[in-house]
C-alpha positions in Angstrom: 28.7 -78.8 27.2 29.4 -76.3 24.7 25.9 -74.1 26.2 27.8 -73.9 29.4 30.6 -72.1 27.9 29.3 -69.7 24.9 25.9 -68.2 24.7 24.5 -66.0 21.8 23.8 -62.0 22.8 20.0 -62.4 22.1 20.1 -65.2 24.8 21.2 -63.3 27.6 19.7 -60.0 29.5 20.7 -57.3 32.2 20.2 -59.6 35.1 22.9 -61.9 33.4 25.8 -59.8 34.8 27.4 -62.7 37.0 27.3 -65.1 34.0 28.8 -62.9 31.0 29.4 -59.3 32.9 27.9 -56.2 32.7 29.1 -55.4 28.9 28.0 -58.4 27.4 24.5 -58.6 29.3 23.8 -55.2 28.5 24.5 -55.8 24.9 21.9 -59.2 24.8 19.6 -57.1 26.9 19.7 -54.1 23.8 19.3 -56.8 21.1 16.4 -58.7 23.0 14.3 -55.3 24.1 15.3 -52.5 21.9 15.7 -54.0 18.3 11.9 -53.1 18.1 12.7 -49.4 19.0 15.2 -49.1 16.0 18.2 -49.4 17.8 20.8 -51.5 15.9 23.2 -53.5 17.9 25.9 -55.8 15.7 25.4 -59.8 16.1 27.8 -61.7 18.3 28.4 -64.4 21.3 29.7 -64.3 24.7 32.1 -67.1 26.7 30.7 -67.3 30.2 32.1 -67.0 33.7 32.2 -70.5 33.6 34.8 -70.8 30.7 36.8 -68.3 32.6 36.8 -70.6 35.7 37.1 -73.9 34.1 40.2 -72.0 32.2 41.9 -71.3 35.3 40.9 -74.5 36.8 42.8 -76.7 34.0 45.7 -74.6 33.9 46.1 -74.7 37.5 46.2 -70.7 37.6 44.4 -69.9 40.7 47.1 -71.2 43.5 49.6 -69.4 41.8 47.2 -66.4 41.3 46.3 -66.0 45.1 49.7 -66.4 46.4 51.2 -63.3 44.0 48.3 -61.5 45.3 48.9 -62.2 48.8 52.8 -61.3 48.4 51.4 -57.8 46.9 49.5 -57.1 50.1 52.2 -58.2 52.3 54.8 -55.7 50.3 56.8 -58.6 49.3 55.8 -57.9 45.6 55.4 -54.9 43.5 52.3 -53.9 41.2 54.2 -54.3 38.1 55.9 -57.5 39.3 52.8 -59.4 40.2 50.5 -58.0 37.5 53.3 -59.7 35.0 53.2 -62.7 36.6 49.8 -63.5 36.7 49.1 -62.3 33.3 52.1 -64.6 32.1 50.2 -67.6 34.1 47.3 -66.9 31.4 49.1 -66.4 28.2 51.0 -69.8 29.1 47.8 -71.6 29.4 45.8 -73.8 26.9 42.3 -73.8 26.3 40.2 -77.2 27.4 39.1 -78.7 24.4 35.5 -78.3 25.0 35.8 -74.2 25.8 38.1 -74.1 22.5 35.4 -76.1 20.5 32.6 -73.9 21.7 34.5 -70.8 20.7 35.5 -72.4 17.2 32.0 -73.5 16.3 30.0 -70.8 17.3 32.4 -68.4 15.8 31.5 -70.4 12.6 27.7 -69.8 13.2 28.3 -66.1 13.5 30.2 -66.4 10.2 27.7 -67.9 8.5 24.8 -65.5 9.7 27.3 -62.9 8.5 27.6 -64.2 4.9 31.6 -64.4 5.3 34.1 -66.8 5.8 36.5 -65.9 8.9 34.1 -62.3 9.6 36.2 -59.9 11.6 35.1 -59.4 14.9 35.7 -57.5 17.9 36.7 -59.0 20.8 35.8 -57.5 24.2 36.6 -58.3 27.9 33.1 -58.2 29.8 34.2 -58.7 33.5 31.2 -60.0 36.0 32.1 -57.0 38.4 32.2 -54.1 35.5 29.5 -51.4 34.4 27.8 -51.2 37.9 26.1 -48.3 38.9 28.7 -47.5 41.6 32.0 -48.1 39.6 32.9 -47.8 35.6 35.9 -50.0 35.2 36.8 -47.6 32.3 39.1 -49.4 30.4 40.6 -51.8 32.7 40.2 -54.9 30.6 41.7 -54.9 27.1 39.9 -55.1 23.4 41.0 -56.3 20.5 39.8 -55.5 16.8 39.7 -56.6 13.4 40.2 -60.2 14.8 39.7 -62.8 12.4 39.9 -66.3 12.0 39.7 -69.3 14.6 43.5 -69.2 15.7 43.9 -65.7 16.1 40.0 -65.6 17.6 41.5 -68.0 20.6 44.7 -65.7 21.0 42.7 -62.7 21.8 40.8 -64.6 24.3 43.4 -65.8 26.2 44.6 -62.2 26.1 41.5 -61.1 27.4 41.7 -63.2 30.3 45.0 -62.2 31.0 43.8 -58.6 30.8 41.5 -59.1 34.2 44.9 -58.5 35.7 46.4 -55.4 34.1 48.2 -53.5 36.8 45.4 -50.9 36.5 42.9 -53.5 37.0 44.3 -55.1 40.3 44.7 -51.3 41.3 41.3 -50.3 40.4 39.8 -53.3 42.4 41.9 -52.9 45.4 40.5 -49.2 45.5 37.0 -50.2 45.2 37.2 -53.3 47.4 36.3 -55.8 45.0 37.5 -59.4 45.8 40.3 -60.5 42.8 39.2 -64.1 43.2 35.0 -63.4 43.0 35.5 -61.6 39.8 35.3 -63.5 36.4 35.9 -62.4 32.8 33.5 -63.0 30.2 34.4 -62.4 26.5 32.2 -60.7 24.0 32.9 -61.6 20.3 30.8 -59.0 18.3 30.6 -58.4 14.4 33.1 -55.6 13.4 31.3 -52.4 12.3 33.4 -50.9 9.5 33.4 -47.8 11.2 37.0 -47.5 9.6 35.4 -46.5 6.4 33.0 -43.9 8.4 33.2 -42.9 12.1 32.4 -43.8 15.6 32.6 -42.4 19.3 31.0 -42.3 22.4 27.7 -40.7 23.8 25.9 -40.1 27.3 22.5 -39.5 28.2 23.5 -36.7 30.8 25.5 -33.8 30.6 28.7 -35.2 31.6 30.0 -31.8 33.3 27.1 -30.8 35.2 24.4 -33.7 35.4 21.7 -31.5 33.3 19.4 -34.6 32.3 18.0 -32.8 29.1 21.0 -33.8 26.5 22.6 -36.2 25.1 26.1 -35.7 24.5 27.8 -37.2 21.4 31.6 -37.4 20.6 32.4 -38.4 17.2 35.8 -39.1 14.9 36.7 -40.5 12.0 37.9 -44.4 12.0 37.2 -46.9 14.9 36.2 -45.6 18.2 39.3 -46.8 20.2 41.0 -43.0 19.2 37.8 -41.3 21.2 37.9 -43.5 24.0 41.6 -43.3 24.6 41.4 -39.3 24.3 44.2 -39.5 21.5 42.3 -37.4 19.3 40.0 -34.0 19.7 36.7 -35.5 18.4 33.4 -33.5 17.4 30.9 -32.6 19.9 27.0 -32.6 19.4 24.5 -31.6 21.9 21.0 -32.7 21.4 18.0 -31.7 23.6 16.0 -34.6 24.3 12.8 -33.6 25.5 11.6 -32.2 21.9 13.0 -35.3 19.9 9.5 -37.3 20.4 7.5 -35.2 18.6 9.4 -35.7 15.0 8.4 -31.6 14.4 11.8 -30.5 15.4 15.4 -30.8 15.2 16.8 -29.9 18.7 20.4 -30.0 17.8 21.9 -27.4 20.4 25.5 -27.6 19.9 27.7 -28.8 17.4 31.9 -28.1 17.9 34.1 -29.3 14.8 37.1 -31.1 16.4 40.1 -31.3 14.5 40.2 -35.2 14.7 43.8 -35.3 13.8 44.3 -38.9 13.2 42.0 -42.1 12.7 42.4 -45.8 13.6 41.5 -47.9 10.7 42.3 -51.9 9.7 45.6 -53.0 9.0 46.7 -54.5 5.8 49.0 -57.5 5.9 51.3 -58.3 8.8 50.9 -59.1 12.5 49.0 -55.7 13.0 45.4 -55.7 13.3 44.7 -52.1 13.4 46.9 -48.8 12.5 46.6 -45.3 13.2 46.6 -42.9 10.2 46.6 -39.2 10.1 43.0 -37.5 8.6 42.7 -35.7 5.2 42.2 -31.9 5.4 38.7 -32.5 4.2 38.3 -34.9 7.2 39.5 -32.7 9.9 37.5 -30.0 8.2 34.4 -31.8 8.1 31.6 -33.2 10.6 31.6 -36.8 10.8 27.7 -37.1 11.4 25.0 -35.5 9.4 22.0 -34.0 11.2 20.0 -36.7 10.5 22.6 -39.2 12.1 22.8 -36.7 14.8 19.3 -37.0 15.7 19.2 -40.7 15.4 21.6 -41.2 17.8 20.0 -38.8 20.3 17.0 -40.8 19.7 18.6 -43.7 20.8 19.8 -42.5 23.9 16.5 -41.1 24.9 15.4 -45.2 24.3 18.7 -46.7 25.9 18.2 -44.4 29.1 14.2 -45.1 29.2 14.9 -49.1 29.1 17.2 -48.9 31.7 16.0 -46.5 34.1 18.8 -44.5 34.5 21.5 -42.1 32.7 23.5 -44.0 30.4 27.1 -43.7 28.8 27.1 -45.5 25.5 29.6 -46.2 22.4 28.4 -46.3 18.8 29.6 -47.0 15.4 29.0 -46.0 11.7 29.3 -48.7 9.2 30.8 -47.0 6.1 29.8 -50.0 3.5 25.8 -49.9 4.3 25.8 -45.9 5.9 23.7 -47.8 8.9 24.7 -46.3 12.7 25.0 -49.0 15.5 25.1 -49.4 19.3 28.3 -51.5 20.4 28.3 -50.8 24.0 26.0 -49.4 26.7 26.7 -49.2 30.5 25.4 -47.0 33.6 26.7 -43.4 33.7 28.3 -43.4 37.2 29.5 -39.9 38.3 26.7 -37.4 37.7 23.8 -39.6 38.2 24.8 -40.4 42.0 25.6 -36.8 42.8 23.6 -35.0 46.0 21.0 -33.1 43.8 20.5 -30.8 46.9 23.9 -29.0 46.6 26.1 -26.8 44.1 29.5 -26.5 44.8 31.2 -22.9 43.1 34.6 -21.9 42.4 35.5 -18.3 41.4 38.9 -16.3 40.8 39.2 -13.6 42.5 41.7 -12.2 39.8 42.4 -12.6 36.3 45.7 -13.7 34.9 47.4 -14.3 31.5 45.9 -17.1 29.7 48.2 -19.8 28.6 45.9 -22.5 27.2 42.3 -23.2 26.8 40.6 -27.1 26.2 37.4 -28.7 27.3 36.5 -28.1 30.9 36.0 -31.3 33.3 34.6 -30.6 36.2 33.4 -27.2 37.7 36.4 -26.7 39.9 39.8 -24.3 40.1 43.2 -26.0 40.8 46.6 -24.2 41.5 50.1 -25.6 41.7 53.2 -26.5 39.7 53.1 -28.1 36.6 54.5 -31.8 36.3 55.1 -32.4 32.2 55.4 -36.3 31.5 55.0 -37.4 27.8 55.5 -41.4 28.3 53.9 -43.5 30.9 57.3 -45.0 31.2 58.1 -42.0 33.2 55.4 -41.9 35.5 57.5 -42.8 38.8 58.5 -39.1 38.7 55.1 -37.5 39.1 54.9 -35.5 42.3 51.8 -35.5 44.4 49.9 -32.6 44.5 51.1 -31.2 41.1 48.9 -30.7 38.1 50.0 -33.5 35.4 50.2 -32.2 31.9 50.4 -35.0 29.2 49.3 -35.9 25.7 46.7 -38.4 26.8 46.1 -40.9 29.3 44.9 -44.6 29.3 44.3 -46.8 32.5 47.9 -47.0 33.4 47.8 -43.3 34.2 45.2 -43.6 37.0 47.7 -44.1 39.9 49.3 -40.8 39.3 45.7 -39.1 38.2 44.7 -40.0 42.0 47.2 -37.8 43.2 46.9 -34.9 40.8 45.2 -31.4 42.1 44.3 -31.3 38.5 45.2 -32.7 34.6 45.8 -31.3 31.4 46.2 -33.2 28.3 47.1 -32.6 24.6 44.2 -34.7 22.8 40.9 -36.0 23.9 37.6 -34.7 24.3 34.8 -34.8 26.9 34.2 -38.4 26.6 37.8 -39.7 26.7 39.6 -41.7 29.3 41.2 -38.5 30.9 37.6 -36.7 31.1 35.6 -40.2 32.5 38.4 -40.9 35.1 38.9 -37.1 36.2 35.1 -36.9 36.6 35.3 -40.0 38.7 38.0 -38.9 41.2 36.6 -35.4 41.2 39.7 -34.1 39.8 39.4 -31.0 37.7 40.9 -31.2 34.2 41.6 -29.5 31.0 41.5 -31.8 27.9 42.3 -31.4 24.3 44.5 -28.2 24.5 46.6 -29.5 21.4 49.8 -27.8 22.9 49.9 -28.2 27.1 53.0 -30.4 27.0 54.6 -28.1 24.2 53.5 -24.3 26.0 54.0 -25.5 29.8 57.5 -25.8 31.6 58.1 -28.9 34.0 57.3 -27.0 37.2 55.7 -23.7 36.2 53.4 -22.3 38.4 50.1 -22.6 36.6 46.1 -22.0 37.8 43.6 -24.5 36.3 39.9 -23.5 35.9 37.3 -25.3 35.1 35.3 -22.7 36.7 34.0 -20.6 33.4 32.2 -22.6 31.5 32.6 -25.5 29.1 35.9 -23.9 28.3 38.7 -24.3 30.4 41.5 -22.1 30.5 45.1 -22.3 32.1 46.5 -19.3 33.6 49.9 -18.6 34.5 51.0 -18.3 37.9 48.9 -19.3 41.1 45.8 -17.3 41.2 43.6 -16.7 44.3 40.1 -18.4 44.1 37.5 -19.0 46.1 34.6 -22.0 46.6 31.1 -21.4 47.8 28.9 -24.4 48.2 25.1 -23.6 47.9 22.7 -25.4 49.6 19.4 -25.8 47.1 17.6 -28.1 50.0 15.7 -24.9 51.7 15.3 -22.2 48.9 11.6 -21.1 49.7 8.9 -20.8 47.3 8.3 -16.7 46.3 5.1 -15.0 45.1 7.5 -13.0 42.5 9.3 -15.2 39.9 12.6 -15.4 40.5 14.8 -15.6 37.3 18.5 -15.5 36.5 20.7 -13.7 33.7 22.9 -15.4 31.3 25.1 -14.4 28.7 27.6 -17.6 27.8 25.9 -20.4 26.1 29.2 -22.4 28.0 27.9 -21.7 31.5 24.1 -22.2 30.8 24.1 -25.9 32.2 25.7 -24.9 35.4 23.0 -23.5 36.9 20.2 -26.0 35.6 19.5 -27.2 39.4 18.7 -23.5 40.5 15.1 -23.3 41.3 14.2 -20.6 38.8 11.4 -19.5 36.6 13.5 -18.5 33.8 15.9 -16.5 32.6 15.1 -12.8 32.8 18.1 -11.8 30.2 20.0 -13.7 28.0 22.5 -11.0 26.4 22.7 -12.0 22.4 25.6 -9.9 21.9 28.1 -12.0 24.3 27.4 -14.9 21.8 28.0 -12.8 18.6 31.6 -11.2 20.0 32.5 -14.7 21.6 31.4 -17.6 19.7 30.9 -15.7 16.0 33.4 -13.0 16.2 32.6 -11.4 13.0 30.3 -8.5 12.4 27.2 -9.7 10.8 27.4 -7.1 8.0 30.7 -8.4 7.0 29.3 -11.6 6.4 25.7 -10.5 4.7 27.8 -8.1 2.3 31.5 -9.8 2.6 32.4 -8.4 -0.7 32.5 -4.9 1.2 35.5 -6.2 3.2 38.3 -4.7 1.7 40.8 -5.5 4.9 42.9 -8.6 3.6 43.4 -9.9 7.3 39.8 -9.5 8.0 38.8 -11.7 4.9 41.0 -14.3 5.9 39.8 -14.5 9.2 36.0 -14.8 8.0 37.0 -17.6 5.5 38.8 -19.6 8.2 35.9 -18.9 10.4 33.0 -20.0 7.8 35.2 -22.8 6.1 32.5 -25.7 5.5 29.2 -23.3 5.2 28.3 -22.7 1.4 26.9 -19.6 2.5 28.4 -17.3 5.2 25.6 -15.8 6.5 24.6 -19.3 7.6 27.5 -19.6 10.0 26.4 -16.4 11.8 22.6 -18.0 11.7 23.4 -21.7 13.0 26.1 -20.2 15.6 23.7 -17.7 17.3 20.6 -20.1 17.4 22.6 -22.7 18.7 24.1 -20.3 21.3 20.6 -19.0 22.6 19.2 -22.8 22.2 21.8 -24.0 24.7 20.8 -21.2 27.2 17.2 -21.6 26.6 17.1 -25.5 26.8 18.0 -26.2 31.0 14.9 -23.9 31.7 12.1 -25.3 29.2 9.6 -24.5 29.2 9.5 -21.9 31.6 10.2 -18.2 29.6 13.9 -17.1 28.7 13.8 -13.5 27.4 16.5 -12.9 24.5 17.6 -9.7 23.9 18.4 -8.4 20.6 21.8 -7.5 20.0 23.0 -4.4 22.0 26.4 -3.3 20.9 27.5 0.4 20.3 29.0 1.4 17.3 32.7 1.2 18.7 32.2 -2.3 20.0 30.5 -3.5 17.0 33.6 -2.1 15.1 36.0 -4.2 17.0 34.2 -7.4 15.7 35.7 -8.9 12.5 35.4 -7.0 9.5 33.4 -4.5 11.6 35.2 -1.2 11.3 34.1 -0.7 7.4 30.6 -0.8 8.6 30.3 1.3 11.6 29.9 5.3 12.1 32.8 7.3 14.5 30.5 8.4 17.3 31.8 10.9 20.1 29.3 9.1 22.6 28.0 5.8 21.1 26.3 5.3 24.6 23.6 7.1 23.2 24.3 6.7 19.8 23.3 4.1 16.8 22.3 0.9 19.5 19.4 -0.8 20.3 16.3 -0.4 18.2 17.7 2.4 16.0 19.8 0.1 14.3 17.4 -2.7 13.4 15.7 -0.8 10.6 18.8 1.4 9.6 20.4 0.7 6.0 24.0 0.2 8.1 22.2 -2.6 10.3 19.4 -4.1 8.3 20.8 -7.1 6.5 22.6 -7.5 10.1 19.4 -7.6 11.9 17.9 -10.1 9.5 20.2 -12.6 10.3 19.5 -12.3 14.1 15.5 -12.7 13.2 16.6 -16.0 10.9 18.5 -17.1 14.3 15.3 -16.4 16.8 13.2 -18.2 13.6 15.4 -21.3 14.0 15.5 -21.4 17.8 12.0 -21.5 18.3 10.6 -23.2 15.0 13.2 -25.5 13.8 14.7 -26.3 17.0 11.8 -26.0 19.2 12.2 -24.0 21.9 9.5 -21.8 21.5 9.9 -21.0 25.2 12.1 -18.0 24.0 10.8 -14.7 23.9 12.4 -11.5 22.2 13.4 -8.5 23.6 13.8 -5.0 22.0 16.7 -2.8 23.9 17.1 1.1 23.6 13.8 1.8 22.1 13.3 5.5 22.1 9.9 6.2 21.0 6.8 4.1 20.4 6.8 5.3 16.6 10.6 3.6 16.5 9.0 0.5 18.4 6.4 0.2 15.3 9.1 0.3 12.9 11.4 -2.4 14.6 8.1 -4.2 15.1 7.2 -4.2 11.3 11.2 -5.2 10.3 10.7 -8.2 12.6 7.2 -9.2 11.0 9.1 -9.0 7.5 11.5 -11.5 8.8 8.9 -13.9 10.1 9.2 -12.5 13.7 5.4 -11.4 14.0 4.2 -10.5 17.4 1.4 -13.0 18.5 2.2 -15.4 15.9 3.3 -19.2 17.2 2.7 -17.9 20.5 5.8 -15.2 20.1 5.9 -12.3 22.7 8.2 -9.6 22.5 9.3 -7.6 25.4 11.0 -4.2 25.3 13.6 -2.9 27.9 13.0 0.1 30.0 16.1 1.9 30.4 15.0 5.3 29.1 13.1 7.7 30.8 10.6 8.0 28.0 10.0 4.2 28.3 8.7 5.4 31.8 6.5 8.4 30.6 5.0 6.6 27.8 4.6 3.4 28.9 1.1 3.2 28.4 2.0 3.7 24.7 4.9 1.2 25.1 2.4 -1.3 26.7 0.1 -1.4 23.6 2.9 -2.6 21.6 4.8 -4.9 23.8 3.9 -8.0 26.2 6.1 -6.7 28.8 9.0 -4.4 30.2 12.4 -5.6 31.4 14.0 -2.7 33.6 17.4 -2.1 32.7 18.5 -0.6 36.2 22.2 0.5 35.1 21.2 2.5 31.7 18.0 3.8 33.2 20.0 5.3 36.6 22.6 6.7 34.2 20.0 8.5 32.3 17.9 9.3 35.2 20.8 10.8 37.2 22.8 12.1 34.2 25.7 9.9 35.2 28.2 8.2 33.0 28.0 4.6 34.7 31.4 4.0 33.7 33.4 7.0 35.3 35.5 7.0 37.9 35.1 10.7 39.0 31.1 10.2 39.1 31.3 6.5 40.6 29.7 7.9 44.1 26.9 9.4 42.2 25.7 6.1 40.6 23.3 4.1 42.5 20.1 2.6 41.7 18.7 3.4 45.1 18.2 6.8 44.5 14.7 8.0 44.9 14.7 9.4 41.6 15.3 6.0 40.3 13.0 4.4 42.4 10.3 6.6 41.7 10.9 5.7 38.0 11.0 2.0 38.8 7.8 2.1 40.9 5.9 4.1 38.3 6.6 1.9 35.3 5.4 -0.8 37.4 2.0 0.7 38.2 1.5 2.3 34.5 2.6 -1.6 33.3 0.0 -3.4 35.7 -3.0 -0.8 34.9 -2.3 -1.8 31.2 -2.2 -5.7 31.8 1.3 -6.4 30.9 4.1 -7.8 33.4 7.0 -6.1 34.5 10.2 -7.4 35.3 14.1 -6.4 36.2 17.3 -7.6 34.6 19.8 -5.0 35.7 22.4 -5.8 38.6 20.7 -3.6 41.4 18.7 -6.6 42.9 22.0 -8.7 42.8 24.0 -5.9 44.4 21.7 -4.6 46.9 19.5 -6.5 49.3 17.4 -3.8 50.0 16.7 -2.8 46.5 15.1 -6.2 46.3 13.1 -5.6 49.2 12.2 -2.5 47.2 10.9 -4.0 44.1 8.9 -6.6 45.9 7.0 -4.1 47.8 6.4 -2.0 44.5 4.7 -5.3 43.4 7.0 -6.2 40.6 6.5 -9.8 38.9 9.7 -10.9 38.3 13.4 -10.3 39.3 16.3 -11.5 37.1 19.4 -12.4 39.5 23.3 -13.1 38.7 23.2 -16.9 39.3 25.8 -16.7 42.0 23.4 -14.4 43.8 20.4 -16.3 43.3 20.0 -18.3 46.7 20.5 -15.3 49.0 18.3 -13.1 47.0 15.5 -15.7 46.8 15.7 -16.2 50.8 15.7 -12.1 51.2 12.5 -11.6 49.1 10.8 -14.5 50.8 11.5 -13.0 53.8 10.3 -9.4 52.7 7.0 -11.1 51.2 6.2 -13.1 54.4 6.5 -9.7 56.4 4.4 -8.1 54.2 1.8 -10.2 54.1 1.7 -10.7 58.3 1.4 -6.9 58.1 -1.4 -6.6 55.5 0.2 -4.7 53.3 -0.8 -7.0 50.2 
């Protein structure tokens, strides 16, 4: 009977994996359960496992299949010979009339539902053992796009059956211990979304590198989605902070990275090919695929799908260029980060620097060193040397056998959701994808070091560099009375530390985002007409391309950088220090030389608070304020606290607070708190007056030590005199803690001293400090030490 061989998607649910495979069961589940919540899934139907088994029986394939697999296991045949013979057996077969009729008639019904003759469909393989929580089966079977007409549909179905025994699928099932003969294949026949006229991509409901569960990660490229999945293009990347989506008040997009998207897959016109790859236009390469509204809609879908399945999900989406509507075309469990051991963090650190050769998206957080093995074509994978670092243009499932043997992987193309990225994560092999020129710049046999330990940008260094690894056990981190926080500068490393049991971020350095992500002096954007350097003008024009207003480039990039640091700690406080460059550092930014004075002693010159109301920088400071407002009021991360650095006098504090209020950052309004850095002796001496103007103090022990002792912290000649543990410094610290508490104001420390010296951390606890902010890699050890000091003090009745 026809119903034994085909079933509409809306008639199946997630429990029907044994009947229609994981992929098709998931599509049916979404149509049945999530359509009412606004998740759109293209219409279609599936063949059943019975259809596959009856095809095997009618064509007497199983005995030949069993014999070929037995020969492979005995070593009497190669994997390539075995796979080719089994696939040919499927391709030589004929559909039993009942199966062929069921497929044809249901396809006609789908065409009628769609209002089209011979509607174009995607023909996807869905194995009954795939898309399970413990195995991804990424790309193991074939997909055929833009299939139209009954004859072509049946041929695509036959090829789908055969693809259950691609070499990579055989190898993968062997590695995972799945019985080949117990796995069946269902075929999904799904109405095509006209993504060839728009875009498509992949989405995860968890950060794919760190396992941070608070974001949806979206990759997008023009055209059909196979280019993103296969990793043959470098796509756009968007991050959406999920906890703030539900209210509908905020637009929590915390990252938008423009990918070059060099090529796209579209429908083929005429000839035997159904699709073809073409180059994208310059405008497409310089434009985001999705609008902010579309990014947010997909983010909401990620939340809905994840909530329904009760676990992190890996999804594929497409946008119809005719209707402008988004569709979910696949959803399966995420199989790497969601099953990692939560109580441990393994950290890697280079022990010395080196010459940078390449950068790309970091996959994993490890470091690998070895000789490069440059292979451009899968036909040459037999020459890969085990333990080498594989360098290639992109990977597909045919590369998996050598990927397993690689110390690391480097690709020219692909994003964080490409095949190379997904498989590298599953194998635990560090990879850098989307370098664009790895195969051109690296020589076969060249000694290199691949580092994914520096944030979301991976770096390839020349030579073999020494590195170390450490495993942090988070299962036994004690509770402390003192709030233990961390210092962060780079948005790229922000998610890496989300598992640490912190009480927030004690210092987020705005200037790091400006120098590394924005790169342009804010005044050169606010007053572009005053930039006379032609090279600087060209660089600025290139960086701000796509922005109608150049200042929007600064505001959006800075806001999203701050938001990425703040998101993993929400709703705990994240203290963001306003820019604290010295004039010589500002001058090194693109276009900066025209706006900065030459100072003999920049350390004590135009820096910190004095800049914010100065005519030299007032317009630049307005952009900083706009970015902070965007983070708090548009993105919705109201846990961000503003901190004013190097504020010399209470009168200067008043001037800065007035300027901030002019730009919409009024202390106390919308819950805004403003802290001041305590890094000048006057901040201690006049602490009572500063406490009337600010909500808290954060001690900058480096600068305070420098000014208390009169020692340049960068002087090699005076290095032994620079010591935060000096009694003069400690008296200053103790005094500001006492005065702050008398005024009812919080006080913490964000300097290096407690990270470097356990005894200084003990002193701070004994002095009654409210919070200590540490470098992430010293967090666990210092927390244990602080807990011990607190316990000893309690036993001694000291507090």
